[in-house]
C-alpha atoms as an extended CHARMM CRD file, in Angstrom:
* protein
*
       272  EXT
         1         1  UNK       CA              3.8350000000       -1.8310000000       -9.7420000000  PROA      1               0.0000000000
         2         2  UNK       CA              3.3610000000       -4.8240000000       -7.4480000000  PROA      2               0.0000000000
         3         3  UNK       CA              5.7550000000       -7.7210000000       -7.9750000000  PROA      3               0.0000000000
         4         4  UNK       CA              6.2380000000      -11.0360000000       -6.2130000000  PROA      4               0.0000000000
         5         5  UNK       CA              9.8450000000      -12.1490000000       -6.7040000000  PROA      5               0.0000000000
         6         6  UNK       CA             10.8410000000      -15.7880000000       -6.3440000000  PROA      6               0.0000000000
         7         7  UNK       CA             14.2250000000      -17.1220000000       -7.3590000000  PROA      7               0.0000000000
         8         8  UNK       CA             16.4750000000      -20.1010000000       -8.0200000000  PROA      8               0.0000000000
         9         9  UNK       CA             13.9860000000      -23.0070000000       -8.0300000000  PROA      9               0.0000000000
        10        10  UNK       CA             16.4720000000      -25.3260000000       -9.8430000000  PROA      10              0.0000000000
        11        11  UNK       CA             13.7860000000      -27.5340000000      -11.3920000000  PROA      11              0.0000000000
        12        12  UNK       CA             14.5110000000      -30.8620000000      -13.0840000000  PROA      12              0.0000000000
        13        13  UNK       CA             12.9390000000      -32.7800000000      -15.9710000000  PROA      13              0.0000000000
        14        14  UNK       CA             11.8290000000      -35.4600000000      -13.5030000000  PROA      14              0.0000000000
        15        15  UNK       CA              8.8580000000      -33.9930000000      -11.5900000000  PROA      15              0.0000000000
        16        16  UNK       CA              9.8550000000      -36.0690000000       -8.5680000000  PROA      16              0.0000000000
        17        17  UNK       CA             13.5540000000      -35.2240000000       -8.9640000000  PROA      17              0.0000000000
        18        18  UNK       CA             15.6310000000      -33.9000000000       -6.1020000000  PROA      18              0.0000000000
        19        19  UNK       CA             18.1660000000      -31.1290000000       -6.5860000000  PROA      19              0.0000000000
        20        20  UNK       CA             20.8030000000      -30.8830000000       -3.8910000000  PROA      20              0.0000000000
        21        21  UNK       CA             18.7330000000      -33.3930000000       -1.9400000000  PROA      21              0.0000000000
        22        22  UNK       CA             15.5200000000      -31.3690000000       -2.0540000000  PROA      22              0.0000000000
        23        23  UNK       CA             12.2500000000      -31.7760000000       -4.0240000000  PROA      23              0.0000000000
        24        24  UNK       CA             12.6090000000      -28.7680000000       -6.3100000000  PROA      24              0.0000000000
        25        25  UNK       CA              9.1800000000      -28.8010000000       -7.9720000000  PROA      25              0.0000000000
        26        26  UNK       CA              7.2880000000      -29.3690000000       -4.7160000000  PROA      26              0.0000000000
        27        27  UNK       CA              9.2420000000      -26.5650000000       -3.0720000000  PROA      27              0.0000000000
        28        28  UNK       CA              8.4420000000      -24.1130000000       -5.8700000000  PROA      28              0.0000000000
        29        29  UNK       CA              4.7380000000      -24.9440000000       -5.7780000000  PROA      29              0.0000000000
        30        30  UNK       CA              4.6950000000      -24.7280000000       -1.9930000000  PROA      30              0.0000000000
        31        31  UNK       CA              6.6100000000      -21.4490000000       -1.9930000000  PROA      31              0.0000000000
        32        32  UNK       CA              4.2900000000      -19.8690000000       -4.5350000000  PROA      32              0.0000000000
        33        33  UNK       CA              1.2590000000      -20.9440000000       -2.5200000000  PROA      33              0.0000000000
        34        34  UNK       CA              2.7660000000      -19.6870000000        0.7410000000  PROA      34              0.0000000000
        35        35  UNK       CA              3.8650000000      -16.3470000000       -0.7110000000  PROA      35              0.0000000000
        36        36  UNK       CA              0.5030000000      -15.6350000000       -2.3230000000  PROA      36              0.0000000000
        37        37  UNK       CA             -1.2440000000      -16.6530000000        0.8830000000  PROA      37              0.0000000000
        38        38  UNK       CA              0.8670000000      -14.2830000000        2.9570000000  PROA      38              0.0000000000
        39        39  UNK       CA              0.1490000000      -11.4480000000        0.5360000000  PROA      39              0.0000000000
        40        40  UNK       CA             -3.5960000000      -12.1510000000        0.5930000000  PROA      40              0.0000000000
        41        41  UNK       CA             -3.4930000000      -11.9510000000        4.3780000000  PROA      41              0.0000000000
        42        42  UNK       CA             -1.9600000000       -8.4880000000        4.0120000000  PROA      42              0.0000000000
        43        43  UNK       CA             -4.6030000000       -7.4310000000        1.4770000000  PROA      43              0.0000000000
        44        44  UNK       CA             -2.0670000000       -7.4500000000       -1.3580000000  PROA      44              0.0000000000
        45        45  UNK       CA             -2.0690000000       -9.0540000000       -4.8060000000  PROA      45              0.0000000000
        46        46  UNK       CA              0.7750000000       -8.9780000000       -7.3470000000  PROA      46              0.0000000000
        47        47  UNK       CA              0.5450000000       -7.4940000000      -10.8220000000  PROA      47              0.0000000000
        48        48  UNK       CA              3.3460000000       -9.8260000000      -11.9210000000  PROA      48              0.0000000000
        49        49  UNK       CA              5.3970000000      -12.8190000000      -10.8000000000  PROA      49              0.0000000000
        50        50  UNK       CA              9.1600000000      -12.4950000000      -11.3550000000  PROA      50              0.0000000000
        51        51  UNK       CA             11.3600000000      -15.6130000000      -11.1260000000  PROA      51              0.0000000000
        52        52  UNK       CA             14.9160000000      -14.3610000000      -11.2050000000  PROA      52              0.0000000000
        53        53  UNK       CA             16.9230000000      -17.1770000000      -12.7320000000  PROA      53              0.0000000000
        54        54  UNK       CA             18.3320000000      -20.6730000000      -12.2360000000  PROA      54              0.0000000000
        55        55  UNK       CA             14.9620000000      -21.9830000000      -13.3120000000  PROA      55              0.0000000000
        56        56  UNK       CA             16.0900000000      -25.4090000000      -14.5420000000  PROA      56              0.0000000000
        57        57  UNK       CA             19.1120000000      -27.0610000000      -12.9490000000  PROA      57              0.0000000000
        58        58  UNK       CA             19.5230000000      -29.7400000000      -15.6280000000  PROA      58              0.0000000000
        59        59  UNK       CA             18.8500000000      -27.1730000000      -18.4040000000  PROA      59              0.0000000000
        60        60  UNK       CA             16.3220000000      -29.5450000000      -19.9950000000  PROA      60              0.0000000000
        61        61  UNK       CA             13.2030000000      -29.1520000000      -22.0960000000  PROA      61              0.0000000000
        62        62  UNK       CA             11.3570000000      -31.2420000000      -19.5130000000  PROA      62              0.0000000000
        63        63  UNK       CA             12.4280000000      -28.9160000000      -16.7110000000  PROA      63              0.0000000000
        64        64  UNK       CA             10.9200000000      -25.9300000000      -18.4950000000  PROA      64              0.0000000000
        65        65  UNK       CA              7.7380000000      -27.9120000000      -19.1220000000  PROA      65              0.0000000000
        66        66  UNK       CA              7.5270000000      -28.5250000000      -15.3630000000  PROA      66              0.0000000000
        67        67  UNK       CA              7.8040000000      -24.7780000000      -14.8280000000  PROA      67              0.0000000000
        68        68  UNK       CA              5.1120000000      -24.2460000000      -17.4500000000  PROA      68              0.0000000000
        69        69  UNK       CA              2.8160000000      -26.6000000000      -15.5330000000  PROA      69              0.0000000000
        70        70  UNK       CA              3.2000000000      -24.3700000000      -12.4710000000  PROA      70              0.0000000000
        71        71  UNK       CA              2.7140000000      -21.1370000000      -14.3850000000  PROA      71              0.0000000000
        72        72  UNK       CA             -0.4150000000      -22.2280000000      -16.2450000000  PROA      72              0.0000000000
        73        73  UNK       CA             -2.3650000000      -22.1700000000      -12.9750000000  PROA      73              0.0000000000
        74        74  UNK       CA             -1.5710000000      -18.4780000000      -12.3780000000  PROA      74              0.0000000000
        75        75  UNK       CA             -3.9900000000      -15.7300000000      -13.4450000000  PROA      75              0.0000000000
        76        76  UNK       CA             -1.2240000000      -13.1160000000      -13.6980000000  PROA      76              0.0000000000
        77        77  UNK       CA              1.6790000000      -12.2130000000      -15.9920000000  PROA      77              0.0000000000
        78        78  UNK       CA              5.0700000000      -13.8200000000      -15.4350000000  PROA      78              0.0000000000
        79        79  UNK       CA              8.5950000000      -12.5400000000      -16.1020000000  PROA      79              0.0000000000
        80        80  UNK       CA             11.5580000000      -14.9330000000      -16.2630000000  PROA      80              0.0000000000
        81        81  UNK       CA             15.3130000000      -14.4250000000      -16.1510000000  PROA      81              0.0000000000
        82        82  UNK       CA             17.8940000000      -16.9280000000      -17.3250000000  PROA      82              0.0000000000
        83        83  UNK       CA             20.5710000000      -17.8010000000      -14.7830000000  PROA      83              0.0000000000
        84        84  UNK       CA             23.7700000000      -19.7890000000      -15.0710000000  PROA      84              0.0000000000
        85        85  UNK       CA             21.7030000000      -22.9640000000      -14.5200000000  PROA      85              0.0000000000
        86        86  UNK       CA             19.5530000000      -22.3460000000      -17.6030000000  PROA      86              0.0000000000
        87        87  UNK       CA             19.4990000000      -22.7790000000      -21.3720000000  PROA      87              0.0000000000
        88        88  UNK       CA             18.0810000000      -19.5100000000      -22.7580000000  PROA      88              0.0000000000
        89        89  UNK       CA             17.1280000000      -20.9160000000      -26.1740000000  PROA      89              0.0000000000
        90        90  UNK       CA             15.1530000000      -23.7900000000      -24.6160000000  PROA      90              0.0000000000
        91        91  UNK       CA             13.6070000000      -21.4300000000      -22.0830000000  PROA      91              0.0000000000
        92        92  UNK       CA             12.3470000000      -19.1190000000      -24.8020000000  PROA      92              0.0000000000
        93        93  UNK       CA             11.1170000000      -21.9910000000      -26.9930000000  PROA      93              0.0000000000
        94        94  UNK       CA              9.2460000000      -23.6590000000      -24.1390000000  PROA      94              0.0000000000
        95        95  UNK       CA              7.7960000000      -20.6210000000      -22.3490000000  PROA      95              0.0000000000
        96        96  UNK       CA              8.1060000000      -17.6310000000      -24.6690000000  PROA      96              0.0000000000
        97        97  UNK       CA              4.3360000000      -17.5320000000      -25.2400000000  PROA      97              0.0000000000
        98        98  UNK       CA              3.5020000000      -17.7740000000      -21.5350000000  PROA      98              0.0000000000
        99        99  UNK       CA              6.0260000000      -15.3780000000      -20.0080000000  PROA      99              0.0000000000
       100       100  UNK       CA              8.0870000000      -12.2770000000      -20.7230000000  PROA      100             0.0000000000
       101       101  UNK       CA             11.6870000000      -13.4490000000      -20.9500000000  PROA      101             0.0000000000
       102       102  UNK       CA             14.7580000000      -11.2670000000      -20.5080000000  PROA      102             0.0000000000
       103       103  UNK       CA             16.0090000000       -9.1030000000      -22.0590000000  PROA      103             0.0000000000
       104       104  UNK       CA             12.9090000000       -6.9110000000      -22.1020000000  PROA      104             0.0000000000
       105       105  UNK       CA             11.5780000000       -3.5840000000      -20.8880000000  PROA      105             0.0000000000
       106       106  UNK       CA              7.9490000000       -3.8970000000      -19.8560000000  PROA      106             0.0000000000
       107       107  UNK       CA              5.3210000000       -1.5860000000      -18.4400000000  PROA      107             0.0000000000
       108       108  UNK       CA              4.1740000000       -2.7350000000      -14.9950000000  PROA      108             0.0000000000
       109       109  UNK       CA              1.6250000000       -0.8230000000      -12.9400000000  PROA      109             0.0000000000
       110       110  UNK       CA              2.8800000000        2.6580000000      -12.1690000000  PROA      110             0.0000000000
       111       111  UNK       CA              6.3340000000        2.0780000000      -13.6040000000  PROA      111             0.0000000000
       112       112  UNK       CA              8.6710000000       -0.0020000000      -15.7430000000  PROA      112             0.0000000000
       113       113  UNK       CA             10.4340000000       -3.3080000000      -15.1910000000  PROA      113             0.0000000000
       114       114  UNK       CA             13.7450000000       -3.8910000000      -16.9430000000  PROA      114             0.0000000000
       115       115  UNK       CA             14.6540000000       -7.5820000000      -17.3320000000  PROA      115             0.0000000000
       116       116  UNK       CA             18.2740000000       -8.4200000000      -18.1410000000  PROA      116             0.0000000000
       117       117  UNK       CA             19.8190000000      -11.6950000000      -19.3010000000  PROA      117             0.0000000000
       118       118  UNK       CA             23.1300000000      -12.3610000000      -17.5280000000  PROA      118             0.0000000000
       119       119  UNK       CA             23.5200000000      -15.9880000000      -18.6960000000  PROA      119             0.0000000000
       120       120  UNK       CA             27.0190000000      -16.6660000000      -20.0240000000  PROA      120             0.0000000000
       121       121  UNK       CA             27.4000000000      -19.9820000000      -21.8230000000  PROA      121             0.0000000000
       122       122  UNK       CA             29.7970000000      -22.3360000000      -20.0500000000  PROA      122             0.0000000000
       123       123  UNK       CA             30.3560000000      -19.9800000000      -17.1120000000  PROA      123             0.0000000000
       124       124  UNK       CA             28.8990000000      -19.7910000000      -13.6170000000  PROA      124             0.0000000000
       125       125  UNK       CA             29.5430000000      -16.0550000000      -13.4910000000  PROA      125             0.0000000000
       126       126  UNK       CA             27.3170000000      -13.6850000000      -15.4260000000  PROA      126             0.0000000000
       127       127  UNK       CA             27.8050000000      -11.1440000000      -18.1720000000  PROA      127             0.0000000000
       128       128  UNK       CA             25.4940000000       -8.8520000000      -20.1040000000  PROA      128             0.0000000000
       129       129  UNK       CA             27.9630000000       -8.1820000000      -22.9040000000  PROA      129             0.0000000000
       130       130  UNK       CA             28.3890000000       -5.0720000000      -25.0790000000  PROA      130             0.0000000000
       131       131  UNK       CA             25.4090000000       -5.8230000000      -27.3460000000  PROA      131             0.0000000000
       132       132  UNK       CA             22.9460000000       -6.0460000000      -24.4550000000  PROA      132             0.0000000000
       133       133  UNK       CA             24.4330000000       -2.9880000000      -22.7310000000  PROA      133             0.0000000000
       134       134  UNK       CA             23.9940000000       -1.0680000000      -25.9980000000  PROA      134             0.0000000000
       135       135  UNK       CA             20.4110000000       -2.3670000000      -26.3050000000  PROA      135             0.0000000000
       136       136  UNK       CA             19.7940000000       -1.2520000000      -22.7280000000  PROA      136             0.0000000000
       137       137  UNK       CA             20.8700000000        2.3160000000      -23.4050000000  PROA      137             0.0000000000
       138       138  UNK       CA             18.7560000000        2.5140000000      -26.5580000000  PROA      138             0.0000000000
       139       139  UNK       CA             15.6890000000        1.1670000000      -24.7370000000  PROA      139             0.0000000000
       140       140  UNK       CA             16.0380000000        3.5650000000      -21.8550000000  PROA      140             0.0000000000
       141       141  UNK       CA             16.5920000000        6.5140000000      -24.1710000000  PROA      141             0.0000000000
       142       142  UNK       CA             13.4490000000        5.6870000000      -26.1600000000  PROA      142             0.0000000000
       143       143  UNK       CA             11.0600000000        4.9110000000      -23.3160000000  PROA      143             0.0000000000
       144       144  UNK       CA              9.5750000000        6.7420000000      -20.3550000000  PROA      144             0.0000000000
       145       145  UNK       CA             12.1480000000        5.7090000000      -17.6980000000  PROA      145             0.0000000000
       146       146  UNK       CA             14.5000000000        8.2580000000      -19.2500000000  PROA      146             0.0000000000
       147       147  UNK       CA             11.9300000000       10.9020000000      -18.2940000000  PROA      147             0.0000000000
       148       148  UNK       CA             11.8780000000        9.9930000000      -14.6260000000  PROA      148             0.0000000000
       149       149  UNK       CA              9.1060000000        7.3900000000      -14.4330000000  PROA      149             0.0000000000
       150       150  UNK       CA              9.7950000000        4.6820000000      -11.8010000000  PROA      150             0.0000000000
       151       151  UNK       CA             12.0910000000        1.9070000000      -12.9870000000  PROA      151             0.0000000000
       152       152  UNK       CA             12.9340000000       -1.4080000000      -11.3040000000  PROA      152             0.0000000000
       153       153  UNK       CA             15.7660000000       -3.5330000000      -12.7370000000  PROA      153             0.0000000000
       154       154  UNK       CA             16.0370000000       -7.3280000000      -12.4270000000  PROA      154             0.0000000000
       155       155  UNK       CA             19.0670000000       -9.4850000000      -13.2530000000  PROA      155             0.0000000000
       156       156  UNK       CA             20.1440000000      -12.9320000000      -12.0580000000  PROA      156             0.0000000000
       157       157  UNK       CA             23.7400000000      -12.2150000000      -11.0150000000  PROA      157             0.0000000000
       158       158  UNK       CA             24.5680000000       -9.5420000000       -8.4120000000  PROA      158             0.0000000000
       159       159  UNK       CA             26.3340000000       -6.5450000000       -9.9850000000  PROA      159             0.0000000000
       160       160  UNK       CA             28.4050000000       -5.8690000000       -6.8460000000  PROA      160             0.0000000000
       161       161  UNK       CA             30.2980000000       -8.0480000000       -4.3520000000  PROA      161             0.0000000000
       162       162  UNK       CA             28.0990000000       -9.2550000000       -1.4930000000  PROA      162             0.0000000000
       163       163  UNK       CA             30.9150000000      -10.1460000000        0.9000000000  PROA      163             0.0000000000
       164       164  UNK       CA             31.1590000000      -13.8780000000        0.2280000000  PROA      164             0.0000000000
       165       165  UNK       CA             34.3680000000      -14.8600000000       -1.5540000000  PROA      165             0.0000000000
       166       166  UNK       CA             32.8440000000      -17.7820000000       -3.4660000000  PROA      166             0.0000000000
       167       167  UNK       CA             29.7800000000      -15.8320000000       -4.6260000000  PROA      167             0.0000000000
       168       168  UNK       CA             31.7730000000      -12.7020000000       -5.4270000000  PROA      168             0.0000000000
       169       169  UNK       CA             33.9490000000      -14.7310000000       -7.8060000000  PROA      169             0.0000000000
       170       170  UNK       CA             30.8600000000      -15.5970000000       -9.8690000000  PROA      170             0.0000000000
       171       171  UNK       CA             28.9560000000      -12.3150000000       -9.8210000000  PROA      171             0.0000000000
       172       172  UNK       CA             28.0890000000      -10.1810000000      -12.8560000000  PROA      172             0.0000000000
       173       173  UNK       CA             31.4050000000       -9.5260000000      -14.6230000000  PROA      173             0.0000000000
       174       174  UNK       CA             30.2770000000       -6.2610000000      -16.2030000000  PROA      174             0.0000000000
       175       175  UNK       CA             28.2480000000       -5.1250000000      -13.2170000000  PROA      175             0.0000000000
       176       176  UNK       CA             30.1340000000       -1.8360000000      -12.9900000000  PROA      176             0.0000000000
       177       177  UNK       CA             29.2180000000       -0.9990000000      -16.6000000000  PROA      177             0.0000000000
       178       178  UNK       CA             25.5680000000       -1.7980000000      -15.8820000000  PROA      178             0.0000000000
       179       179  UNK       CA             25.4660000000        0.4250000000      -12.8030000000  PROA      179             0.0000000000
       180       180  UNK       CA             27.2520000000        3.2320000000      -14.6350000000  PROA      180             0.0000000000
       181       181  UNK       CA             24.5020000000        3.1320000000      -17.2550000000  PROA      181             0.0000000000
       182       182  UNK       CA             21.7070000000        3.0940000000      -14.7000000000  PROA      182             0.0000000000
       183       183  UNK       CA             23.0690000000        5.6460000000      -12.2270000000  PROA      183             0.0000000000
       184       184  UNK       CA             21.9850000000        8.8000000000      -14.1530000000  PROA      184             0.0000000000
       185       185  UNK       CA             18.3380000000        7.6760000000      -14.3710000000  PROA      185             0.0000000000
       186       186  UNK       CA             16.3100000000        9.7720000000      -11.9550000000  PROA      186             0.0000000000
       187       187  UNK       CA             13.4790000000        7.2380000000      -12.0290000000  PROA      187             0.0000000000
       188       188  UNK       CA             15.6330000000        4.3080000000      -10.9100000000  PROA      188             0.0000000000
       189       189  UNK       CA             14.0920000000        2.8900000000       -7.7310000000  PROA      189             0.0000000000
       190       190  UNK       CA             15.9810000000       -0.3630000000       -7.1990000000  PROA      190             0.0000000000
       191       191  UNK       CA             17.7440000000       -3.4040000000       -8.6140000000  PROA      191             0.0000000000
       192       192  UNK       CA             16.8750000000       -6.9740000000       -7.6170000000  PROA      192             0.0000000000
       193       193  UNK       CA             18.7870000000      -10.1780000000       -8.2540000000  PROA      193             0.0000000000
       194       194  UNK       CA             18.8990000000      -13.8930000000       -7.4790000000  PROA      194             0.0000000000
       195       195  UNK       CA             21.8910000000      -16.2730000000       -7.5870000000  PROA      195             0.0000000000
       196       196  UNK       CA             22.9530000000      -15.7750000000       -3.9550000000  PROA      196             0.0000000000
       197       197  UNK       CA             20.1820000000      -17.8990000000       -2.3350000000  PROA      197             0.0000000000
       198       198  UNK       CA             19.7980000000      -15.4690000000        0.5820000000  PROA      198             0.0000000000
       199       199  UNK       CA             18.5090000000      -12.1110000000        1.6960000000  PROA      199             0.0000000000
       200       200  UNK       CA             20.9960000000       -9.3660000000        0.9390000000  PROA      200             0.0000000000
       201       201  UNK       CA             20.5800000000       -5.6120000000        0.8590000000  PROA      201             0.0000000000
       202       202  UNK       CA             23.0030000000       -2.9460000000       -0.2860000000  PROA      202             0.0000000000
       203       203  UNK       CA             22.8870000000        0.3230000000       -2.1840000000  PROA      203             0.0000000000
       204       204  UNK       CA             23.8540000000        1.6020000000       -5.6020000000  PROA      204             0.0000000000
       205       205  UNK       CA             27.2910000000        3.2590000000       -5.3340000000  PROA      205             0.0000000000
       206       206  UNK       CA             26.7760000000        6.9930000000       -5.7060000000  PROA      206             0.0000000000
       207       207  UNK       CA             22.9850000000        6.6520000000       -5.2460000000  PROA      207             0.0000000000
       208       208  UNK       CA             22.4710000000        5.5010000000       -1.6280000000  PROA      208             0.0000000000
       209       209  UNK       CA             18.7080000000        5.8980000000       -1.9420000000  PROA      209             0.0000000000
       210       210  UNK       CA             18.5670000000        3.1030000000       -4.5530000000  PROA      210             0.0000000000
       211       211  UNK       CA             18.6140000000       -0.3630000000       -2.9250000000  PROA      211             0.0000000000
       212       212  UNK       CA             20.2580000000       -3.4670000000       -4.3590000000  PROA      212             0.0000000000
       213       213  UNK       CA             18.2920000000       -6.5070000000       -3.1510000000  PROA      213             0.0000000000
       214       214  UNK       CA             19.2010000000      -10.1950000000       -3.2100000000  PROA      214             0.0000000000
       215       215  UNK       CA             16.4000000000      -12.7540000000       -3.0670000000  PROA      215             0.0000000000
       216       216  UNK       CA             16.2910000000      -16.0670000000       -1.1820000000  PROA      216             0.0000000000
       217       217  UNK       CA             15.7940000000      -19.3100000000       -3.0980000000  PROA      217             0.0000000000
       218       218  UNK       CA             12.7010000000      -21.5060000000       -3.0650000000  PROA      218             0.0000000000
       219       219  UNK       CA             15.0280000000      -24.5440000000       -3.0450000000  PROA      219             0.0000000000
       220       220  UNK       CA             17.6070000000      -23.9800000000       -0.3210000000  PROA      220             0.0000000000
       221       221  UNK       CA             19.5210000000      -21.2090000000        1.4130000000  PROA      221             0.0000000000
       222       222  UNK       CA             23.2520000000      -20.5280000000        1.2980000000  PROA      222             0.0000000000
       223       223  UNK       CA             25.1240000000      -19.4450000000        4.4560000000  PROA      223             0.0000000000
       224       224  UNK       CA             24.0090000000      -15.8500000000        5.0370000000  PROA      224             0.0000000000
       225       225  UNK       CA             26.2990000000      -12.8540000000        4.7060000000  PROA      225             0.0000000000
       226       226  UNK       CA             23.8510000000      -10.5120000000        6.4320000000  PROA      226             0.0000000000
       227       227  UNK       CA             21.4690000000      -11.0380000000        9.3070000000  PROA      227             0.0000000000
       228       228  UNK       CA             18.0180000000      -12.0990000000        8.1360000000  PROA      228             0.0000000000
       229       229  UNK       CA             15.4660000000       -9.4430000000        9.2200000000  PROA      229             0.0000000000
       230       230  UNK       CA             13.0570000000      -12.2800000000       10.0850000000  PROA      230             0.0000000000
       231       231  UNK       CA             15.6950000000      -14.3220000000       11.9500000000  PROA      231             0.0000000000
       232       232  UNK       CA             14.9560000000      -17.1970000000        9.5420000000  PROA      232             0.0000000000
       233       233  UNK       CA             18.0230000000      -17.3310000000        7.2740000000  PROA      233             0.0000000000
       234       234  UNK       CA             17.7090000000      -21.0410000000        6.4780000000  PROA      234             0.0000000000
       235       235  UNK       CA             14.0610000000      -21.0570000000        5.3780000000  PROA      235             0.0000000000
       236       236  UNK       CA             13.0450000000      -20.6800000000        1.7240000000  PROA      236             0.0000000000
       237       237  UNK       CA             11.7030000000      -17.2790000000        0.7880000000  PROA      237             0.0000000000
       238       238  UNK       CA             11.0020000000      -14.5350000000       -1.7000000000  PROA      238             0.0000000000
       239       239  UNK       CA             10.4210000000      -10.8000000000       -1.8390000000  PROA      239             0.0000000000
       240       240  UNK       CA              7.4650000000       -8.4510000000       -2.2820000000  PROA      240             0.0000000000
       241       241  UNK       CA              8.1700000000       -5.2760000000       -4.2470000000  PROA      241             0.0000000000
       242       242  UNK       CA              5.7640000000       -2.3740000000       -4.6240000000  PROA      242             0.0000000000
       243       243  UNK       CA              6.0060000000        1.0590000000       -6.2120000000  PROA      243             0.0000000000
       244       244  UNK       CA              2.8700000000        3.0880000000       -5.5400000000  PROA      244             0.0000000000
       245       245  UNK       CA              1.5270000000        6.3210000000       -6.9600000000  PROA      245             0.0000000000
       246       246  UNK       CA              4.0320000000        8.2230000000       -4.8170000000  PROA      246             0.0000000000
       247       247  UNK       CA              6.8640000000        6.5430000000       -6.7760000000  PROA      247             0.0000000000
       248       248  UNK       CA              8.4840000000        5.0850000000       -3.6420000000  PROA      248             0.0000000000
       249       249  UNK       CA              9.7640000000        1.4890000000       -3.6300000000  PROA      249             0.0000000000
       250       250  UNK       CA              8.6030000000       -0.5260000000       -0.6430000000  PROA      250             0.0000000000
       251       251  UNK       CA              9.7870000000       -4.0630000000       -0.1620000000  PROA      251             0.0000000000
       252       252  UNK       CA              9.0660000000       -6.9360000000        2.1910000000  PROA      252             0.0000000000
       253       253  UNK       CA             11.1250000000      -10.0550000000        2.7450000000  PROA      253             0.0000000000
       254       254  UNK       CA              8.9950000000      -13.2160000000        2.7880000000  PROA      254             0.0000000000
       255       255  UNK       CA              9.8900000000      -16.5000000000        4.4670000000  PROA      255             0.0000000000
       256       256  UNK       CA              7.9900000000      -19.7420000000        4.9330000000  PROA      256             0.0000000000
       257       257  UNK       CA              8.6290000000      -23.1470000000        6.4310000000  PROA      257             0.0000000000
       258       258  UNK       CA              9.8790000000      -25.8590000000        4.0560000000  PROA      258             0.0000000000
       259       259  UNK       CA              7.2900000000      -27.9890000000        2.3170000000  PROA      259             0.0000000000
       260       260  UNK       CA              7.2270000000      -30.5390000000        5.1470000000  PROA      260             0.0000000000
       261       261  UNK       CA              7.2590000000      -28.0100000000        7.9890000000  PROA      261             0.0000000000
       262       262  UNK       CA              4.6650000000      -25.9020000000        9.8560000000  PROA      262             0.0000000000
       263       263  UNK       CA              3.4700000000      -22.6220000000        8.3560000000  PROA      263             0.0000000000
       264       264  UNK       CA              5.0020000000      -19.5050000000        9.8810000000  PROA      264             0.0000000000
       265       265  UNK       CA              3.4670000000      -17.2030000000        7.3000000000  PROA      265             0.0000000000
       266       266  UNK       CA              2.5990000000      -14.4470000000        9.7710000000  PROA      266             0.0000000000
       267       267  UNK       CA              6.2420000000      -13.7290000000       10.5730000000  PROA      267             0.0000000000
       268       268  UNK       CA              7.2670000000      -11.0170000000        8.1160000000  PROA      268             0.0000000000
       269       269  UNK       CA              9.0980000000       -7.7320000000        8.2440000000  PROA      269             0.0000000000
       270       270  UNK       CA              8.7200000000       -4.7220000000        5.9890000000  PROA      270             0.0000000000
       271       271  UNK       CA             11.2030000000       -1.9950000000        5.1140000000  PROA      271             0.0000000000
       272       272  UNK       CA             11.0660000000        1.0030000000        2.7820000000  PROA      272             0.0000000000
């Protein structure tokens, strides 16, 4: 399982549109190019691209078409999560034939990837809801992750507080229920999320060996809660996730200069 995670591009229907003062589409294209280039330099290639929510800031059909234009150039599968800045029905109608869209449990390399939909209509915070939590338990009981095969979970909203009062107020409302359902799974290797626009790393309560990982945004960074391992907290970024034949999750934070800046692609740090 080799996954490139990008997050929170906040695209607009207008291809030249600026979100929060920044050229969202250009920044996503640039970030994808930079991330893939850095991985090639390391001799790595992803099995799948994961974009973990807030895909379309204006929640428009045109915004999802812009994303489709970017994805059609990629020779690899794509998985998409809906965030609070999304319209899940439009997302599925526009891109359902091009990408796997949450909720879904998909085979990926040596393991499984669980995609969850935390979009809550009319709310900036997230929620899975009882129906999706029930679906989750039925999926895990029926498939190989219940037998110990490696499992990586992806959701837009963080399931735990990250230490920022504003972000913690709009995290996943039923995060505790999600983690309670995941904790017994011996194959669980990690949970990744977007929403926070920054690097963040914690651990699953009761399972300290299972990391919880926040992903930077391709658009812009929020004030960091934790020190950036690359000392580049304000640059756009992403994350490289790999589970090899040994079943161990290895991850690498990626950063690159903004679209109009110099390339600093060689500056990366890796951690198990």
